[in-house]
DONU-47439 format. One record per residue: residue in one letter; x, y, z of N, C-alpha, C in turn. Coordinates in pm, 1 decimal, m for minus. Atoms other than C-alpha are relative to their C-alpha. Example, Ala and Ser with C-alpha at 12.3 -4.5 7.8 and 13.67 -1.06 7.14 Angstrom:
2
<rec><res>A</res><n_c1>89.0</n_c1><n_c2>m119.0</n_c2><n_c3>0.0</n_c3><ca_c1>1230.0</ca_c1><ca_c2>m450.0</ca_c2><ca_c3>780.0</ca_c3><c_c1>90.0</c_c1><c_c2>120.0</c_c2><c_c3>0.0</c_c3></rec>
<rec><res>S</res><n_c1>m82.0</n_c1><n_c2>m119.0</n_c2><n_c3>m6.0</n_c3><ca_c1>1367.0</ca_c1><ca_c2>m106.0</ca_c2><ca_c3>714.0</ca_c3><c_c1>m77.0</c_c1><c_c2>109.0</c_c2><c_c3>73.0</c_c3></rec>
END
This chain:
75
<rec><res>M</res><n_c1>130.7</n_c1><n_c2>60.5</n_c2><n_c3>17.9</n_c3><ca_c1>m141.4</ca_c1><ca_c2>10087.3</ca_c2><ca_c3>21499.9</ca_c3><c_c1>m3.1</c_c1><c_c2>m141.7</c_c2><c_c3>56.9</c_c3></rec>
<rec><res>A</res><n_c1>m4.4</n_c1><n_c2>137.4</n_c2><n_c3>m49.7</n_c3><ca_c1>m36.9</ca_c1><ca_c2>9730.2</ca_c2><ca_c3>21578.0</ca_c3><c_c1>13.9</c_c1><c_c2>m2.8</c_c2><c_c3>152.1</c_c3></rec>
<rec><res>N</res><n_c1>m14.9</n_c1><n_c2>m5.7</n_c2><n_c3>m145.7</n_c3><ca_c1>66.2</ca_c1><ca_c2>9829.8</ca_c2><ca_c3>21931.2</ca_c3><c_c1>m132.0</c_c1><c_c2>30.9</c_c2><c_c3>68.5</c_c3></rec>
<rec><res>E</res><n_c1>129.7</n_c1><n_c2>m33.5</n_c2><n_c3>m57.3</n_c3><ca_c1>m274.2</ca_c1><ca_c2>9984.4</ca_c2><ca_c3>21999.0</ca_c3><c_c1>m94.2</c_c1><c_c2>m119.4</c_c2><c_c3>m4.1</c_c3></rec>
<rec><res>L</res><n_c1>84.6</n_c1><n_c2>117.9</n_c2><n_c3>12.4</n_c3><ca_c1>m452.3</ca_c1><ca_c2>9673.5</ca_c2><ca_c3>21871.6</ca_c3><c_c1>41.3</c_c1><c_c2>m106.6</c_c2><c_c3>100.2</c_c3></rec>
<rec><res>A</res><n_c1>m49.4</n_c1><n_c2>99.8</n_c2><n_c3>m94.6</n_c3><ca_c1>m231.4</ca_c1><ca_c2>9446.9</ca_c2><ca_c3>22080.5</ca_c3><c_c1>m38.7</c_c1><c_c2>38.3</c_c2><c_c3>142.6</c_c3></rec>
<rec><res>R</res><n_c1>36.6</n_c1><n_c2>m46.6</n_c2><n_c3>m134.1</n_c3><ca_c1>m291.7</ca_c1><ca_c2>9657.6</ca_c2><ca_c3>22392.4</ca_c3><c_c1>m149.6</c_c1><c_c2>m18.1</c_c2><c_c3>23.8</c_c3></rec>
<rec><res>F</res><n_c1>144.3</n_c1><n_c2>16.4</n_c2><n_c3>m11.6</n_c3><ca_c1>m667.0</ca_c1><ca_c2>9656.0</ca_c2><ca_c3>22328.0</ca_c3><c_c1>m36.8</c_c1><c_c2>m146.9</c_c2><c_c3>21.9</c_c3></rec>
<rec><res>L</res><n_c1>30.2</n_c1><n_c2>142.6</n_c2><n_c3>m13.5</n_c3><ca_c1>m674.4</ca_c1><ca_c2>9276.8</ca_c2><ca_c3>22287.8</ca_c3><c_c1>43.2</c_c1><c_c2>m54.1</c_c2><c_c3>135.3</c_c3></rec>
<rec><res>I</res><n_c1>m45.5</n_c1><n_c2>44.3</n_c2><n_c3>m132.0</n_c3><ca_c1>m472.5</ca_c1><ca_c2>9224.9</ca_c2><ca_c3>22605.7</ca_c3><c_c1>m96.2</c_c1><c_c2>47.7</c_c2><c_c3>108.6</c_c3></rec>
<rec><res>I</res><n_c1>93.7</n_c1><n_c2>m53.2</n_c2><n_c3>m98.7</n_c3><ca_c1>m703.3</ca_c1><ca_c2>9451.2</ca_c2><ca_c3>22806.0</ca_c3><c_c1>m134.1</c_c1><c_c2>m70.8</c_c2><c_c3>m9.5</c_c3></rec>
<rec><res>L</res><n_c1>125.8</n_c1><n_c2>71.7</n_c2><n_c3>19.3</n_c3><ca_c1>m1008.1</ca_c1><ca_c2>9282.6</ca_c2><ca_c3>22656.0</ca_c3><c_c1>8.5</c_c1><c_c2>m141.3</c_c2><c_c3>58.7</c_c3></rec>
<rec><res>G</res><n_c1>m18.9</n_c1><n_c2>134.0</n_c2><n_c3>m55.8</n_c3><ca_c1>m868.7</ca_c1><ca_c2>8940.9</ca_c2><ca_c3>22749.4</ca_c3><c_c1>m0.1</c_c1><c_c2>0.8</c_c2><c_c3>151.6</c_c3></rec>
<rec><res>I</res><n_c1>m2.7</n_c1><n_c2>m10.1</n_c2><n_c3>m146.4</n_c3><ca_c1>m798.7</ca_c1><ca_c2>9049.4</ca_c2><ca_c3>23107.1</ca_c3><c_c1>m140.4</c_c1><c_c2>26.6</c_c2><c_c3>53.8</c_c3></rec>
<rec><res>L</res><n_c1>137.7</n_c1><n_c2>m27.6</n_c2><n_c3>m42.4</n_c3><ca_c1>m1150.1</ca_c1><ca_c2>9191.8</ca_c2><ca_c3>23136.9</ca_c3><c_c1>m88.0</c_c1><c_c2>m124.4</c_c2><c_c3>m8.7</c_c3></rec>
<rec><res>L</res><n_c1>80.3</n_c1><n_c2>122.1</n_c2><n_c3>13.7</n_c3><ca_c1>m1302.0</ca_c1><ca_c2>8867.9</ca_c2><ca_c3>23007.9</ca_c3><c_c1>33.8</c_c1><c_c2>m101.6</c_c2><c_c3>108.9</c_c3></rec>
<rec><res>V</res><n_c1>m39.6</n_c1><n_c2>91.0</n_c2><n_c3>m107.8</n_c3><ca_c1>m1101.1</ca_c1><ca_c2>8664.4</ca_c2><ca_c3>23259.5</ca_c3><c_c1>m59.0</c_c1><c_c2>46.6</c_c2><c_c3>132.8</c_c3></rec>
<rec><res>L</res><n_c1>57.1</n_c1><n_c2>m53.1</n_c2><n_c3>m123.9</n_c3><ca_c1>m1212.1</ca_c1><ca_c2>8894.7</ca_c2><ca_c3>23542.6</ca_c3><c_c1>m150.8</c_c1><c_c2>m20.6</c_c2><c_c3>5.7</c_c3></rec>
<rec><res>I</res><n_c1>145.4</n_c1><n_c2>20.1</n_c2><n_c3>3.9</n_c3><ca_c1>m1576.5</ca_c1><ca_c2>8880.3</ca_c2><ca_c3>23435.5</ca_c3><c_c1>m33.9</c_c1><c_c2>m147.5</c_c2><c_c3>18.3</c_c3></rec>
<rec><res>G</res><n_c1>21.9</n_c1><n_c2>143.5</n_c2><n_c3>m16.4</n_c3><ca_c1>m1555.3</ca_c1><ca_c2>8502.4</ca_c2><ca_c3>23406.4</ca_c3><c_c1>21.2</c_c1><c_c2>m45.4</c_c2><c_c3>143.5</c_c3></rec>
<rec><res>G</res><n_c1>m25.1</n_c1><n_c2>34.0</n_c2><n_c3>m140.2</n_c3><ca_c1>m1407.1</ca_c1><ca_c2>8476.5</ca_c2><ca_c3>23755.7</ca_c3><c_c1>m111.9</c_c1><c_c2>47.1</c_c2><c_c3>90.6</c_c3></rec>
<rec><res>V</res><n_c1>111.0</n_c1><n_c2>m51.3</n_c2><n_c3>m80.6</n_c3><ca_c1>m1679.1</ca_c1><ca_c2>8695.2</ca_c2><ca_c3>23902.9</ca_c3><c_c1>m123.1</c_c1><c_c2>m86.9</c_c2><c_c3>m18.7</c_c3></rec>
<rec><res>I</res><n_c1>116.4</n_c1><n_c2>84.7</n_c2><n_c3>25.7</n_c3><ca_c1>m1947.7</ca_c1><ca_c2>8486.1</ca_c2><ca_c3>23736.0</ca_c3><c_c1>18.5</c_c1><c_c2>m138.6</c_c2><c_c3>60.8</c_c3></rec>
<rec><res>L</res><n_c1>m27.3</n_c1><n_c2>132.8</n_c2><n_c3>m55.0</n_c3><ca_c1>m1781.2</ca_c1><ca_c2>8162.1</ca_c2><ca_c3>23844.8</ca_c3><c_c1>m16.7</c_c1><c_c2>m3.5</c_c2><c_c3>151.1</c_c3></rec>
<rec><res>Y</res><n_c1>0.2</n_c1><n_c2>2.5</n_c2><n_c3>m145.7</n_c3><ca_c1>m1741.2</ca_c1><ca_c2>8254.1</ca_c2><ca_c3>24211.2</ca_c3><c_c1>m117.9</c_c1><c_c2>72.1</c_c2><c_c3>63.4</c_c3></rec>
<rec><res>F</res><n_c1>111.9</n_c1><n_c2>m75.8</n_c2><n_c3>m54.8</n_c3><ca_c1>m2029.5</ca_c1><ca_c2>8497.2</ca_c2><ca_c3>24260.2</ca_c3><c_c1>m122.1</c_c1><c_c2>m7.1</c_c2><c_c3>m90.9</c_c3></rec>
<rec><res>G</res><n_c1>109.8</n_c1><n_c2>15.6</n_c2><n_c3>95.4</n_c3><ca_c1>m2280.2</ca_c1><ca_c2>8363.0</ca_c2><ca_c3>24006.3</ca_c3><c_c1>m137.0</c_c1><c_c2>10.2</c_c2><c_c3>61.9</c_c3></rec>
<rec><res>N</res><n_c1>131.5</n_c1><n_c2>m5.4</n_c2><n_c3>m64.2</n_c3><ca_c1>m2560.5</ca_c1><ca_c2>8338.6</ca_c2><ca_c3>24259.8</ca_c3><c_c1>m45.8</c_c1><c_c2>144.4</c_c2><c_c3>23.6</c_c3></rec>
<rec><res>L</res><n_c1>38.6</n_c1><n_c2>m140.0</n_c2><n_c3>m15.2</n_c3><ca_c1>m2552.5</ca_c1><ca_c2>8718.3</ca_c2><ca_c3>24299.8</ca_c3><c_c1>m65.6</c_c1><c_c2>54.7</c_c2><c_c3>m127.1</c_c3></rec>
<rec><res>F</res><n_c1>53.9</n_c1><n_c2>m45.5</n_c2><n_c3>127.7</n_c3><ca_c1>m2647.1</ca_c1><ca_c2>8753.0</ca_c2><ca_c3>23932.1</ca_c3><c_c1>m108.7</c_c1><c_c2>m92.7</c_c2><c_c3>m52.6</c_c3></rec>
<rec><res>S</res><n_c1>104.3</n_c1><n_c2>92.5</n_c2><n_c3>46.0</n_c3><ca_c1>m2928.2</ca_c1><ca_c2>8494.8</ca_c2><ca_c3>23921.3</ca_c3><c_c1>m119.2</c_c1><c_c2>74.2</c_c2><c_c3>m60.1</c_c3></rec>
<rec><res>W</res><n_c1>109.3</n_c1><n_c2>m80.9</n_c2><n_c3>54.5</n_c3><ca_c1>m3175.8</ca_c1><ca_c2>8775.8</ca_c2><ca_c3>23843.4</ca_c3><c_c1>27.3</c_c1><c_c2>42.5</c_c2><c_c3>m143.1</c_c3></rec>
<rec><res>F</res><n_c1>m38.9</n_c1><n_c2>m49.5</n_c2><n_c3>131.1</n_c3><ca_c1>m2981.9</ca_c1><ca_c2>8865.9</ca_c2><ca_c3>23531.0</ca_c3><c_c1>m46.2</c_c1><c_c2>m98.3</c_c2><c_c3>m107.0</c_c3></rec>
<rec><res>G</res><n_c1>57.0</n_c1><n_c2>85.7</n_c2><n_c3>102.9</n_c3><ca_c1>m3160.2</ca_c1><ca_c2>8728.8</ca_c2><ca_c3>23224.7</ca_c3><c_c1>m141.7</c_c1><c_c2>m41.3</c_c2><c_c3>30.7</c_c3></rec>
<rec><res>R</res><n_c1>137.7</n_c1><n_c2>29.9</n_c2><n_c3>m39.1</n_c3><ca_c1>m3488.4</ca_c1><ca_c2>8696.2</ca_c2><ca_c3>23412.1</ca_c3><c_c1>m72.6</c_c1><c_c2>128.3</c_c2><c_c3>41.6</c_c3></rec>
<rec><res>L</res><n_c1>59.6</n_c1><n_c2>m128.7</n_c2><n_c3>m33.2</n_c3><ca_c1>m3590.8</ca_c1><ca_c2>9060.1</ca_c2><ca_c3>23418.3</ca_c3><c_c1>m141.3</c_c1><c_c2>10.3</c_c2><c_c3>m55.8</c_c3></rec>
<rec><res>P</res><n_c1>132.5</n_c1><n_c2>m23.6</n_c2><n_c3>57.8</n_c3><ca_c1>m3947.9</ca_c1><ca_c2>9178.4</ca_c2><ca_c3>23366.5</ca_c3><c_c1>16.0</c_c1><c_c2>61.3</c_c2><c_c3>m139.2</c_c3></rec>
<rec><res>G</res><n_c1>m11.1</n_c1><n_c2>m47.2</n_c2><n_c3>137.6</n_c3><ca_c1>m3992.6</ca_c1><ca_c2>9237.3</ca_c2><ca_c3>22995.2</ca_c3><c_c1>72.9</c_c1><c_c2>m98.9</c_c2><c_c3>m88.9</c_c3></rec>
<rec><res>D</res><n_c1>m61.9</n_c1><n_c2>106.7</n_c2><n_c3>78.6</n_c3><ca_c1>m3785.3</ca_c1><ca_c2>8937.5</ca_c2><ca_c3>22886.5</ca_c3><c_c1>m109.2</c_c1><c_c2>m98.4</c_c2><c_c3>m40.5</c_c3></rec>
<rec><res>I</res><n_c1>105.1</n_c1><n_c2>86.8</n_c2><n_c3>52.1</n_c3><ca_c1>m4000.4</ca_c1><ca_c2>8715.0</ca_c2><ca_c3>22668.3</ca_c3><c_c1>42.4</c_c1><c_c2>m145.6</c_c2><c_c3>13.2</c_c3></rec>
<rec><res>R</res><n_c1>m23.6</n_c1><n_c2>144.0</n_c2><n_c3>m16.6</n_c3><ca_c1>m4017.5</ca_c1><ca_c2>8347.0</ca_c2><ca_c3>22767.5</ca_c3><c_c1>m127.4</c_c1><c_c2>m74.4</c_c2><c_c3>m39.7</c_c3></rec>
<rec><res>I</res><n_c1>112.8</n_c1><n_c2>82.6</n_c2><n_c3>42.9</n_c3><ca_c1>m4243.8</ca_c1><ca_c2>8101.5</ca_c2><ca_c3>22589.0</ca_c3><c_c1>44.0</c_c1><c_c2>m145.3</c_c2><c_c3>8.1</c_c3></rec>
<rec><res>K</res><n_c1>m30.4</n_c1><n_c2>142.6</n_c2><n_c3>m12.0</n_c3><ca_c1>m4244.2</ca_c1><ca_c2>7734.0</ca_c2><ca_c3>22687.3</ca_c3><c_c1>m124.8</c_c1><c_c2>m78.9</c_c2><c_c3>m36.5</c_c3></rec>
<rec><res>R</res><n_c1>106.9</n_c1><n_c2>89.9</n_c2><n_c3>42.4</n_c3><ca_c1>m4460.7</ca_c1><ca_c2>7478.6</ca_c2><ca_c3>22512.9</ca_c3><c_c1>57.2</c_c1><c_c2>m141.4</c_c2><c_c3>m2.0</c_c3></rec>
<rec><res>D</res><n_c1>m47.0</n_c1><n_c2>137.8</n_c2><n_c3>10.1</n_c3><ca_c1>m4438.4</ca_c1><ca_c2>7103.0</ca_c2><ca_c3>22474.1</ca_c3><c_c1>94.4</c_c1><c_c2>m12.1</c_c2><c_c3>m118.8</c_c3></rec>
<rec><res>G</res><n_c1>m98.8</n_c1><n_c2>19.1</n_c2><n_c3>105.3</n_c3><ca_c1>m4120.3</ca_c1><ca_c2>7038.8</ca_c2><ca_c3>22277.5</ca_c3><c_c1>49.8</c_c1><c_c2>128.8</c_c2><c_c3>m63.2</c_c3></rec>
<rec><res>F</res><n_c1>m40.7</n_c1><n_c2>m127.7</n_c2><n_c3>57.7</n_c3><ca_c1>m4060.9</ca_c1><ca_c2>7410.3</ca_c2><ca_c3>22217.1</ca_c3><c_c1>28.7</c_c1><c_c2>98.6</c_c2><c_c3>112.0</c_c3></rec>
<rec><res>S</res><n_c1>m36.0</n_c1><n_c2>m103.0</n_c2><n_c3>m96.8</n_c3><ca_c1>m3888.1</ca_c1><ca_c2>7683.9</ca_c2><ca_c3>22410.9</ca_c3><c_c1>57.1</c_c1><c_c2>119.4</c_c2><c_c3>m75.7</c_c3></rec>
<rec><res>F</res><n_c1>m46.4</n_c1><n_c2>m121.3</n_c2><n_c3>65.4</n_c3><ca_c1>m3831.2</ca_c1><ca_c2>8044.8</ca_c2><ca_c3>22305.6</ca_c3><c_c1>29.3</c_c1><c_c2>102.9</c_c2><c_c3>107.6</c_c3></rec>
<rec><res>Y</res><n_c1>m40.4</n_c1><n_c2>m100.8</n_c2><n_c3>m97.5</n_c3><ca_c1>m3645.4</ca_c1><ca_c2>8311.8</ca_c2><ca_c3>22501.7</ca_c3><c_c1>60.8</c_c1><c_c2>117.6</c_c2><c_c3>m73.8</c_c3></rec>
<rec><res>F</res><n_c1>m51.6</n_c1><n_c2>m121.5</n_c2><n_c3>62.8</n_c3><ca_c1>m3585.3</ca_c1><ca_c2>8670.7</ca_c2><ca_c3>22391.0</ca_c3><c_c1>17.2</c_c1><c_c2>105.2</c_c2><c_c3>109.3</c_c3></rec>
<rec><res>P</res><n_c1>m24.8</n_c1><n_c2>m88.5</n_c2><n_c3>m114.9</n_c3><ca_c1>m3419.1</ca_c1><ca_c2>8889.1</ca_c2><ca_c3>22659.6</ca_c3><c_c1>4.1</c_c1><c_c2>148.2</c_c2><c_c3>m37.6</c_c3></rec>
<rec><res>I</res><n_c1>5.6</n_c1><n_c2>m139.7</n_c2><n_c3>42.7</n_c3><ca_c1>m3534.4</ca_c1><ca_c2>9235.8</ca_c2><ca_c3>22551.2</ca_c3><c_c1>53.1</c_c1><c_c2>92.9</c_c2><c_c3>109.3</c_c3></rec>
<rec><res>T</res><n_c1>m39.8</n_c1><n_c2>m88.9</n_c2><n_c3>m109.0</n_c3><ca_c1>m3493.7</ca_c1><ca_c2>9406.9</ca_c2><ca_c3>22889.3</ca_c3><c_c1>146.2</c_c1><c_c2>m20.0</c_c2><c_c3>36.5</c_c3></rec>
<rec><res>T</res><n_c1>m139.8</n_c1><n_c2>27.4</n_c2><n_c3>m31.2</n_c3><ca_c1>m3161.8</ca_c1><ca_c2>9237.0</ca_c2><ca_c3>22959.0</ca_c3><c_c1>91.7</c_c1><c_c2>62.1</c_c2><c_c3>m104.1</c_c3></rec>
<rec><res>M</res><n_c1>m81.7</n_c1><n_c2>m60.3</n_c2><n_c3>105.3</n_c3><ca_c1>m3025.2</ca_c1><ca_c2>9350.1</ca_c2><ca_c3>22621.4</ca_c3><c_c1>2.3</c_c1><c_c2>151.9</c_c2><c_c3>12.2</c_c3></rec>
<rec><res>L</res><n_c1>3.1</n_c1><n_c2>m144.7</n_c2><n_c3>m19.2</n_c3><ca_c1>m3137.8</ca_c1><ca_c2>9707.3</ca_c2><ca_c3>22689.2</ca_c3><c_c1>87.9</c_c1><c_c2>42.3</c_c2><c_c3>117.8</c_c3></rec>
<rec><res>L</res><n_c1>m83.8</n_c1><n_c2>m30.0</n_c2><n_c3>m116.2</n_c3><ca_c1>m2969.1</ca_c1><ca_c2>9702.0</ca_c2><ca_c3>23029.9</ca_c3><c_c1>148.3</c_c1><c_c2>m11.2</c_c2><c_c3>m33.9</c_c3></rec>
<rec><res>I</res><n_c1>m139.2</n_c1><n_c2>16.4</n_c2><n_c3>41.5</n_c3><ca_c1>m2643.3</ca_c1><ca_c2>9569.8</ca_c2><ca_c3>22883.4</ca_c3><c_c1>42.1</c_c1><c_c2>114.6</c_c2><c_c3>m91.3</c_c3></rec>
<rec><res>S</res><n_c1>m30.1</n_c1><n_c2>m110.0</n_c2><n_c3>90.9</n_c3><ca_c1>m2657.6</ca_c1><ca_c2>9833.0</ca_c2><ca_c3>22608.7</ca_c3><c_c1>20.2</c_c1><c_c2>130.2</c_c2><c_c3>76.2</c_c3></rec>
<rec><res>L</res><n_c1>m11.6</n_c1><n_c2>m121.0</n_c2><n_c3>m79.8</n_c3><ca_c1>m2710.4</ca_c1><ca_c2>10111.1</ca_c2><ca_c3>22862.1</ca_c3><c_c1>130.8</c_c1><c_c2>2.6</c_c2><c_c3>79.1</c_c3></rec>
<rec><res>V</res><n_c1>m122.8</n_c1><n_c2>6.6</n_c2><n_c3>m79.7</n_c3><ca_c1>m2424.7</ca_c1><ca_c2>9997.4</ca_c2><ca_c3>23085.8</ca_c3><c_c1>123.5</c_c1><c_c2>15.8</c_c2><c_c3>m88.5</c_c3></rec>
<rec><res>L</res><n_c1>m114.8</n_c1><n_c2>m11.9</n_c2><n_c3>89.9</n_c3><ca_c1>m2182.0</ca_c1><ca_c2>9955.1</ca_c2><ca_c3>22794.8</ca_c3><c_c1>11.8</c_c1><c_c2>141.4</c_c2><c_c3>m56.9</c_c3></rec>
<rec><res>N</res><n_c1>m1.3</n_c1><n_c2>m136.4</n_c2><n_c3>50.5</n_c3><ca_c1>m2281.8</ca_c1><ca_c2>10294.4</ca_c2><ca_c3>22654.6</ca_c3><c_c1>59.0</c_c1><c_c2>94.9</c_c2><c_c3>103.8</c_c3></rec>
<rec><res>L</res><n_c1>m53.2</n_c1><n_c2>m84.3</n_c2><n_c3>m106.5</n_c3><ca_c1>m2210.4</ca_c1><ca_c2>10459.9</ca_c2><ca_c3>22990.4</ca_c3><c_c1>150.1</c_c1><c_c2>m22.5</c_c2><c_c3>20.0</c_c3></rec>
<rec><res>I</res><n_c1>m142.5</n_c1><n_c2>30.6</n_c2><n_c3>m16.4</n_c3><ca_c1>m1875.1</ca_c1><ca_c2>10281.0</ca_c2><ca_c3>23022.7</ca_c3><c_c1>81.6</c_c1><c_c2>62.0</c_c2><c_c3>m112.1</c_c3></rec>
<rec><res>F</res><n_c1>m74.7</n_c1><n_c2>m55.1</n_c2><n_c3>112.3</n_c3><ca_c1>m1763.9</ca_c1><ca_c2>10382.3</ca_c2><ca_c3>22674.3</ca_c3><c_c1>2.2</c_c1><c_c2>153.0</c_c2><c_c3>2.0</c_c3></rec>
<rec><res>R</res><n_c1>1.7</n_c1><n_c2>m146.0</n_c2><n_c3>m10.3</n_c3><ca_c1>m1873.8</ca_c1><ca_c2>10743.1</ca_c2><ca_c3>22728.8</ca_c3><c_c1>96.0</c_c1><c_c2>48.4</c_c2><c_c3>107.9</c_c3></rec>
<rec><res>L</res><n_c1>m94.3</n_c1><n_c2>m37.7</n_c2><n_c3>m105.8</n_c3><ca_c1>m1677.4</ca_c1><ca_c2>10757.6</ca_c2><ca_c3>23055.3</ca_c3><c_c1>143.7</c_c1><c_c2>m16.3</c_c2><c_c3>m46.2</c_c3></rec>
<rec><res>I</res><n_c1>m134.8</n_c1><n_c2>21.0</n_c2><n_c3>51.6</n_c3><ca_c1>m1371.2</ca_c1><ca_c2>10612.7</ca_c2><ca_c3>22886.7</ca_c3><c_c1>37.1</c_c1><c_c2>112.0</c_c2><c_c3>m96.7</c_c3></rec>
<rec><res>K</res><n_c1>m26.4</n_c1><n_c2>m106.4</n_c2><n_c3>96.6</n_c3><ca_c1>m1400.0</ca_c1><ca_c2>10865.8</ca_c2><ca_c3>22605.0</ca_c3><c_c1>18.5</c_c1><c_c2>135.1</c_c2><c_c3>70.2</c_c3></rec>
<rec><res>Y</res><n_c1>m8.3</n_c1><n_c2>m126.0</n_c2><n_c3>m73.3</n_c3><ca_c1>m1451.8</ca_c1><ca_c2>11151.3</ca_c2><ca_c3>22852.0</ca_c3><c_c1>134.7</c_c1><c_c2>12.9</c_c2><c_c3>71.5</c_c3></rec>
<rec><res>F</res><n_c1>m122.9</n_c1><n_c2>m6.5</n_c2><n_c3>m77.8</n_c3><ca_c1>m1146.4</ca_c1><ca_c2>11063.7</ca_c2><ca_c3>23064.1</ca_c3><c_c1>126.6</c_c1><c_c2>m16.0</c_c2><c_c3>m82.7</c_c3></rec>
<rec><res>T</res><n_c1>m118.0</n_c1><n_c2>13.8</n_c2><n_c3>82.5</n_c3><ca_c1>m913.0</ca_c1><ca_c2>10991.7</ca_c2><ca_c3>22772.9</ca_c3><c_c1>25.6</c_c1><c_c2>122.9</c_c2><c_c3>m86.3</c_c3></rec>
<rec><res>K</res><n_c1>m21.4</n_c1><n_c2>m122.0</n_c2><n_c3>78.0</n_c3><ca_c1>m950.8</ca_c1><ca_c2>11335.6</ca_c2><ca_c3>22614.9</ca_c3><c_c1>104.4</c_c1><c_c2>86.5</c_c2><c_c3>64.8</c_c3></rec>
END
């Protein structure tokens, strides 16, 4: 059990480093991310509100597909 947790944390850390590197060096390719149609943005004097509904749905869909593929190929 401890070995599985350790392996999971190491893989998660490597993935976070890779994602961070991609965002750092290729961030301009993802400038559309977080500004999708359907994201709610309200700006008033002294007040700003942002609720990324569409972005959250897209992230949920992608993660769901990734986890399903992982589950499918690990059986």
